[in-house]
C-alpha positions as CSV (number, residue, x, y, z in Angstrom):
1,M,105.6,114.6,70.9
2,N,106.5,111.6,68.8
3,W,105.3,108.9,71.2
4,F,102.6,107.8,68.8
5,K,104.7,106.2,66.1
6,F,104.1,102.7,64.9
7,K,107.4,100.9,64.4
8,F,109.1,97.5,64.7
9,K,111.9,97.7,67.2
10,V,114.4,94.8,67.5
11,P,115.7,94.5,71.1
12,K,119.4,95.4,71.6
13,A,120.2,92.3,73.6
14,E,123.9,92.9,73.8
15,E,123.5,96.4,75.2
16,S,120.8,95.3,77.6
17,L,122.7,92.3,78.9
18,G,125.7,94.6,79.6
19,K,123.4,96.8,81.8
20,V,121.8,93.9,83.5
21,F,125.0,92.1,84.4
22,L,127.0,95.2,85.2
23,D,125.8,95.1,88.8
24,P,126.4,91.7,90.7
25,K,123.2,92.3,92.7
26,I,121.1,92.1,89.6
27,Y,122.4,88.7,88.3
28,I,122.4,87.3,91.8
29,T,118.7,88.4,92.0
30,L,118.1,86.5,88.7
31,L,119.7,83.4,90.1
32,V,117.4,83.6,93.2
33,V,114.4,84.0,90.9
34,I,115.4,80.9,88.9
35,A,115.8,79.0,92.2
36,L,112.3,80.2,93.3
37,V,110.8,79.1,90.0
38,V,112.3,75.6,90.4
39,T,111.0,75.5,93.9
40,F,107.5,76.7,92.8
41,I,107.4,74.0,90.1
42,Y,108.4,71.3,92.6
43,V,106.1,72.4,95.5
44,S,103.0,73.1,93.4
45,K,103.5,70.0,91.4
46,V,103.0,71.7,88.1
47,K,102.7,69.1,85.3
48,L,105.1,70.2,82.6
49,T,104.6,67.7,79.8
50,T,106.4,68.1,76.5
51,K,103.4,69.7,74.9
52,T,102.9,72.1,77.8
53,M,106.5,73.2,77.6
54,V,106.2,73.7,73.8
55,H,103.1,75.8,74.3
56,I,104.8,77.9,77.0
57,G,107.8,78.4,74.7
58,I,105.5,79.4,71.7
59,A,103.6,81.8,73.9
60,V,106.7,83.5,75.3
61,A,108.2,83.8,71.8
62,L,105.0,85.3,70.4
63,S,104.9,87.8,73.2
64,I,108.4,88.9,72.5
65,V,107.7,89.3,68.8
66,L,104.4,91.2,69.4
67,K,106.2,93.5,71.8
68,M,108.6,94.5,69.0
69,F,105.6,96.1,67.2
70,R,105.2,99.3,69.1
71,I,102.3,101.7,68.5
72,M,103.4,104.1,71.2
73,Q,106.7,104.4,73.1
74,M,106.7,106.1,76.5
75,P,109.8,108.3,77.2
76,M,110.9,106.5,80.3
77,G,109.9,102.9,79.6
78,G,106.7,101.2,78.7
79,S,104.9,101.0,75.4
80,V,101.7,100.1,73.6
81,T,102.2,97.0,71.5
82,L,100.2,94.7,69.3
83,G,98.9,92.7,72.2
84,S,102.2,91.4,73.7
85,M,100.4,90.0,76.8
86,I,97.8,88.1,74.8
87,P,99.8,84.8,74.5
88,I,100.5,84.7,78.2
89,I,96.9,85.4,79.1
90,F,95.7,82.8,76.7
91,I,98.1,80.2,78.2
92,A,96.7,81.0,81.6
93,Y,93.2,80.7,80.3
94,V,93.9,77.2,78.8
95,Y,96.2,75.7,81.5
96,G,95.2,77.6,84.6
97,P,96.9,80.2,86.8
98,R,99.9,78.2,87.8
99,I,101.1,77.6,84.3
100,G,100.1,81.2,83.6
101,Y,102.3,82.5,86.4
102,L,105.2,80.4,85.1
103,T,104.8,81.6,81.5
104,G,104.5,85.3,82.6
105,L,107.6,84.9,84.8
106,I,109.6,83.5,81.9
107,F,108.5,86.3,79.7
108,G,109.4,88.8,82.4
109,V,113.0,87.4,82.5
110,M,113.3,87.4,78.7
111,D,111.9,91.0,78.6
112,L,114.5,92.0,81.2
113,L,117.3,90.5,79.2
114,L,116.2,92.0,75.9
115,G,115.6,95.6,77.1
116,A,115.9,96.4,80.8
117,T,115.6,99.5,82.9
118,V,117.0,98.4,86.2
119,V,117.8,100.8,89.1
120,H,117.5,98.3,92.0
121,P,117.1,94.5,92.5
122,I,113.8,95.0,94.2
123,Q,112.6,97.2,91.2
124,L,113.7,94.3,88.9
125,L,111.5,91.9,90.8
126,I,108.5,94.2,90.8
127,D,108.7,95.5,87.2
128,Y,109.7,92.3,85.4
129,I,109.1,89.2,87.6
130,L,106.0,90.0,89.6
131,A,104.3,92.3,87.1
132,F,104.4,89.8,84.3
133,G,104.0,86.8,86.5
134,L,100.7,88.2,87.8
135,L,99.2,87.9,84.2
136,G,98.6,84.3,85.2
137,V,95.7,85.5,87.4
138,A,93.7,85.5,84.1
139,G,93.6,81.7,84.5
140,Y,91.1,82.0,87.4
141,F,88.5,83.5,85.0
142,K,87.6,80.4,82.9
143,N,84.2,81.7,82.0
144,N,85.2,85.3,81.2
145,I,88.5,85.8,79.5
146,S,87.8,89.6,79.0
147,L,87.4,90.1,82.8
148,G,90.4,87.9,83.4
149,T,92.4,90.1,81.0
150,L,91.3,93.3,82.7
151,V,92.1,92.0,86.2
152,A,95.5,90.6,85.2
153,I,96.6,93.8,83.4
154,A,95.3,95.9,86.3
155,L,97.6,93.9,88.7
156,R,100.5,94.4,86.3
157,C,99.7,98.1,86.3
158,L,99.6,98.1,90.2
159,C,103.1,96.7,90.2
160,H,104.5,99.3,87.9
161,V,102.7,102.1,89.9
162,I,104.3,100.9,93.1
163,S,107.7,100.7,91.4
164,G,107.2,104.2,90.0
165,V,106.4,105.6,93.5
166,V,109.3,103.9,95.2
167,F,112.1,104.0,92.6
168,F,111.2,106.7,90.1
169,Y,109.6,109.4,92.3
170,E,112.2,112.0,91.1
171,N,110.5,112.0,87.7
172,A,107.3,113.3,89.2
173,G,108.9,116.8,89.7
174,G,106.5,118.8,91.8
175,K,103.5,116.5,91.1
176,N,102.0,114.1,93.6
177,V,104.0,110.9,93.0
178,W,101.1,108.6,93.2
179,I,99.1,110.6,90.6
180,Y,102.1,110.8,88.4
181,S,102.9,107.1,88.6
182,I,99.2,106.1,88.0
183,S,98.8,108.5,85.0
184,Y,102.2,107.5,83.5
185,N,101.6,103.7,83.6
186,G,97.9,104.0,82.8
187,T,98.8,106.0,79.6
188,Y,100.2,102.8,78.0
189,L,98.6,100.0,79.9
190,I,95.0,101.1,79.4
191,P,95.4,101.0,75.6
192,E,97.2,97.7,76.0
193,A,94.3,96.3,77.9
194,I,91.8,97.5,75.3
195,I,93.8,96.0,72.5
196,A,94.1,92.7,74.3
197,M,90.4,92.5,75.1
198,I,89.4,93.4,71.5
199,I,91.7,90.8,70.0
200,L,90.8,88.1,72.4
201,A,87.1,88.8,71.8
202,M,87.7,88.2,68.1
203,I,89.5,84.9,68.7
204,P,87.4,81.7,69.3
205,V,89.2,81.2,72.6
206,K,86.8,78.6,74.0
207,R,87.0,76.4,70.9
208,L,90.8,76.7,70.9
209,R,90.9,75.8,74.6
210,T,88.7,72.7,73.9
211,E,90.9,71.6,71.1
212,M,94.1,72.1,73.1
213,A,92.6,70.2,76.1
214,R,91.6,67.4,73.7
215,N,95.1,67.1,72.3
216,L,96.5,67.0,75.8
217,A,94.3,64.2,77.0
């Protein structure tokens, strides 16, 4: 078993894009997602100032880079990284859940384009759009970023578990599909959650949030 191997893996964007856009249903789904994002921004009246957009862009870029540093790679998708969800969670902590949802959703789309495993449009929505978008839930926990991180990653895990049960049940073999999906996704997401909470505990997040809020005023 060579799952535990720290390495830097650059996404094969050309290969991934070929897979994503091979099926018209997939890129039509992406167009629908983009339309829903625009509608969400308009209806919820999210204030996207220049600084906010810059911070969102930096957070997504950092998440992409951190995801390239893989401590453990699962055989059928999923990995333990150097805290790839931390920038998204931090943005949610600073700006609140709505901006957190948006940042997570953008990262989900980028992750999809840079290295996708897509078997169905609904699976695409669950594993890439909903799962990462829900990291914005951390924005509700202004007084406890560790708890917010745990809840957000647990919700992401729930999405992957449901996707595993519905779309990847054949991989379970003779095992109970729910137990298989929970154990598979927990194998990499539990270490991811621990890494994220340890790093965020070491960062002066409250002081950084105060400084960012002051600059935004």
